[in-house]
C-alpha positions as CSV (number, residue, x, y, z in Angstrom):
1,M,21.9,-6.0,-3.9
2,S,21.5,-3.3,-6.4
3,S,20.5,0.3,-5.9
4,A,18.2,2.8,-8.1
5,K,18.6,6.7,-7.4
6,D,14.8,8.9,-8.3
7,A,15.0,12.4,-7.3
8,R,11.7,12.0,-5.8
9,F,11.7,9.3,-3.7
10,G,15.3,8.7,-2.8
11,T,17.7,5.5,-2.9
12,I,15.6,1.7,-3.6
13,Q,17.6,-1.1,-2.2
14,C,16.6,-4.0,-3.8
15,D,17.3,-7.9,-4.6
16,I,17.0,-8.2,-8.0
17,R,17.0,-12.0,-8.1
18,H,13.5,-13.4,-9.4
19,I,12.3,-9.8,-11.1
20,F,9.6,-10.5,-14.0
21,L,8.5,-7.7,-14.8
22,H,5.4,-6.8,-17.4
23,V,4.0,-3.6,-18.0
24,D,0.4,-3.8,-18.5
25,R,-1.8,-0.1,-19.0
26,G,0.7,1.6,-17.3
27,Y,0.6,-1.2,-14.1
28,S,4.1,-2.5,-13.4
29,V,3.4,-6.8,-13.1
30,S,5.7,-9.2,-11.5
31,G,6.2,-12.9,-11.8
32,H,4.7,-15.3,-9.1
33,V,1.2,-14.3,-9.1
34,F,2.1,-11.1,-7.3
35,R,1.3,-7.7,-8.6
36,R,2.2,-4.2,-7.8
37,A,-1.1,-1.9,-7.2
38,E,-1.3,0.9,-9.7
39,I,2.6,3.1,-9.1
40,S,3.1,3.4,-13.5
41,P,6.6,2.8,-13.6
42,T,6.5,6.1,-16.5
43,E,6.1,8.4,-13.2
44,N,8.3,7.0,-11.1
45,P,10.3,4.0,-12.4
46,A,12.8,3.2,-9.4
47,L,10.0,2.6,-7.2
48,A,7.8,1.0,-9.5
49,A,10.3,-1.4,-10.3
50,A,11.4,-1.8,-6.9
51,M,8.0,-2.7,-5.9
52,A,6.8,-5.3,-8.2
53,I,10.0,-7.5,-6.9
54,P,8.5,-11.0,-5.2
55,V,10.7,-11.6,-2.0
56,R,9.5,-15.0,-0.4
57,H,11.5,-14.5,2.8
58,S,10.7,-11.3,5.1
59,S,13.4,-9.1,5.8
60,P,14.7,-9.0,9.7
61,V,15.0,-5.4,9.6
62,N,11.4,-5.2,8.8
63,I,10.7,-7.8,10.9
64,A,12.2,-7.1,14.0
65,A,13.0,-2.7,13.8
66,P,10.2,-0.9,16.0
67,N,8.2,2.1,14.6
68,R,8.3,0.6,11.4
69,T,6.5,2.6,8.7
70,F,5.2,1.6,5.1
71,F,3.5,2.1,2.0
72,V,1.2,-0.8,0.9
73,S,-0.6,-1.9,-1.7
74,S,-3.1,-4.3,-2.8
75,S,-5.6,-4.8,-6.0
76,I,-9.0,-7.2,-5.5
77,A,-8.9,-10.2,-7.1
78,G,-9.1,-10.0,-10.9
79,K,-8.9,-6.2,-10.7
80,R,-12.8,-6.2,-10.2
81,N,-14.1,-2.8,-9.4
82,L,-15.7,-4.5,-6.1
83,L,-14.9,-1.6,-4.0
84,Q,-16.3,1.2,-5.9
85,S,-19.6,1.4,-4.5
86,R,-20.0,3.8,-1.3
87,R,-21.4,0.6,0.8
88,S,-17.9,-1.2,0.2
89,A,-16.0,1.3,0.5
90,Q,-17.2,2.5,3.7
91,L,-16.6,-1.1,4.8
92,F,-13.0,-0.8,4.1
93,A,-12.2,2.0,5.9
94,E,-14.3,0.5,8.6
95,V,-12.1,-2.6,9.0
96,I,-8.9,0.1,8.8
97,Y,-10.4,1.7,11.7
98,H,-11.4,-1.0,13.8
99,Y,-7.6,-2.8,13.6
100,R,-6.5,0.9,14.4
101,S,-8.8,1.7,17.2
102,Q,-6.9,-1.8,18.5
103,H,-3.5,0.1,17.9
104,K,-2.4,-2.8,15.5
105,F,-0.9,0.1,13.3
106,L,-0.9,3.7,13.5
107,L,-2.8,5.5,9.8
108,H,-1.4,8.4,8.4
109,D,-2.9,8.2,4.7
110,F,-5.1,5.8,2.7
111,V,-7.1,5.9,-0.6
112,I,-9.9,3.4,-1.1
113,M,-9.6,3.2,-5.5
114,P,-12.5,0.9,-6.9
115,D,-10.0,-2.0,-7.3
116,H,-7.2,-1.2,-5.0
117,F,-6.2,0.6,-2.1
118,H,-3.1,2.0,-0.8
119,V,-2.3,2.8,2.7
120,L,0.2,4.6,4.7
121,I,0.8,3.1,8.6
122,T,3.3,2.7,11.1
123,L,3.8,-0.8,12.6
124,G,5.9,-1.3,16.2
125,Q,8.2,-4.4,16.9
126,E,5.4,-6.5,18.2
127,I,3.4,-7.0,14.6
128,S,5.2,-7.7,11.2
129,V,3.7,-6.1,7.4
130,E,2.5,-9.3,6.5
131,R,0.4,-9.7,9.8
132,A,-0.9,-6.4,9.4
133,V,-2.1,-6.5,5.5
134,Q,-3.5,-9.9,6.9
135,F,-5.5,-8.0,9.2
136,I,-6.8,-5.3,6.2
137,K,-7.2,-7.8,3.8
138,G,-8.7,-10.5,5.8
139,G,-10.6,-8.6,7.7
140,F,-12.7,-7.5,4.9
141,A,-12.6,-10.3,2.6
142,F,-14.5,-12.0,6.0
143,R,-16.8,-9.1,6.7
144,A,-18.1,-8.3,2.8
145,G,-18.7,-12.3,2.5
146,K,-20.5,-11.9,5.3
147,E,-22.2,-8.6,5.1
148,L,-22.5,-7.7,1.3
149,G,-22.4,-11.2,-0.3
150,F,-19.0,-11.3,-2.0
151,N,-17.2,-14.5,-2.9
152,P,-13.7,-15.6,-2.7
153,P,-11.1,-14.8,-3.5
154,V,-12.0,-11.3,-2.9
155,W,-8.0,-10.0,-2.8
156,Q,-5.8,-10.8,-5.4
157,R,-2.8,-13.0,-3.7
158,G,-0.1,-10.4,-2.9
159,F,0.5,-7.4,-1.4
160,S,3.6,-4.5,-2.4
161,E,5.3,-2.5,0.3
162,V,8.1,0.6,0.4
163,R,9.3,0.9,3.8
164,I,9.6,4.7,4.8
165,F,12.7,6.3,6.4
166,D,12.7,9.8,6.4
167,A,10.7,12.7,6.3
168,A,10.8,13.7,2.4
169,G,9.7,9.7,1.1
170,F,6.9,9.9,4.0
171,A,5.4,13.3,2.2
172,R,6.0,11.7,-1.2
173,V,4.4,9.0,-0.5
174,R,1.5,11.0,1.0
175,E,1.3,13.3,-1.7
176,Y,0.8,9.7,-4.5
177,I,-2.1,8.8,-2.0
178,A,-3.4,12.0,-2.4
179,Q,-3.2,12.2,-6.1
180,N,-4.6,8.6,-6.9
181,P,-8.2,9.6,-7.6
182,V,-7.1,12.6,-9.3
183,K,-4.4,11.1,-11.5
184,L,-7.0,8.4,-12.6
185,G,-9.9,11.0,-12.9
186,L,-12.5,10.2,-10.1
187,A,-11.9,13.1,-8.8
188,I,-11.2,16.8,-9.9
189,T,-9.1,17.2,-6.5
190,S,-7.5,15.0,-3.9
191,A,-9.9,16.9,-1.4
192,R,-13.0,15.8,-3.8
193,Y,-12.5,12.2,-3.3
194,E,-14.8,10.7,-0.5
195,Y,-13.3,7.4,-0.2
196,S,-9.5,9.4,1.0
197,S,-8.2,10.5,3.9
198,A,-7.3,13.6,1.4
199,S,-10.5,14.9,1.7
200,S,-9.9,15.5,5.6
201,E,-13.3,13.7,6.5
202,F,-10.8,11.2,8.6
203,D,-8.9,10.9,11.8
204,L,-4.9,10.0,11.0
205,D,-2.0,9.5,13.3
206,E,1.0,12.5,12.7
207,I,4.2,11.4,10.9
208,P,6.3,9.2,13.2
209,Q,9.3,10.5,15.0
210,G,12.7,9.5,14.2
211,L,12.3,8.4,10.6
212,K,16.2,8.0,9.3
213,P,17.2,10.2,6.4
214,K,17.5,9.6,2.6
215,I,16.8,5.4,2.4
216,L,13.7,3.5,1.1
217,D,14.1,0.0,1.2
218,A,11.5,-1.7,-1.1
219,I,10.1,-5.2,-0.8
220,G,7.0,-7.1,-2.6
221,R,5.4,-10.0,-0.2
222,H,2.6,-12.7,-0.6
223,V,-0.3,-13.0,1.5
C-alpha cells in the first residue's frame, strides 16, 4: 500500500499494483478498460492518480461497513455526449431519484455532464457500492434504450469511486461536483447549470453523521 498527501483532499491510500496511467486531454486513464471520469491530475494529482487505479476485488471495509459515503464517477461509452439533451439528462435524474426513493442510497450531490456523471452518495450496510452503481447505470441504460432508442453499450465499462471518511473531504467533493460544469465552460456559475444539484432545484440528503476525519480511501472498479 502507498499513501499520497494532498492539501485539499487529505490522505489517499491506494494499492499501486496494476497501475497504468495515461493523461489524455487532462483526464487520467488506466488500463484494464477502466477510465476515471473528469478529474484533472493537474488540479488534484493525488486524487486523480488514486481514482485511476483499477482494483479487481472489493475492499471488505467498503462492503461491510455501515453508512459508507462515496464519490462515484462514470462515463458514457466512447465519451459520446448522450447526456447533453434535456430528455436524456432528465431521464438520468429520474433514475437517480427513483433509486433514492427506494432507499438504495442517500443522495448528497450530483452533476450530469454531457458524457459522464458524478454523484456523492451514502450507502447502508445492506448494499455494496458496485450494486448501487449497477442500479444507476443499468437503470438508465434500460430506460434510455426503451424510451430514447439508445443502443448498447450506453456506458463505458467501469466506474471510479473515492470513499469519504471526513466532513472536510465531503465538502471539497461537493465543491468539485458543483464547479465541474463551470470549469468545462457549460455554465457561468454552478447555480446556473440545470443538470446539477448545485442549481438548488433538487431535494438532497444531509451530510452523514459520524464521518471519520482525515482519510480518503480511493478505489476503482469494473461494473
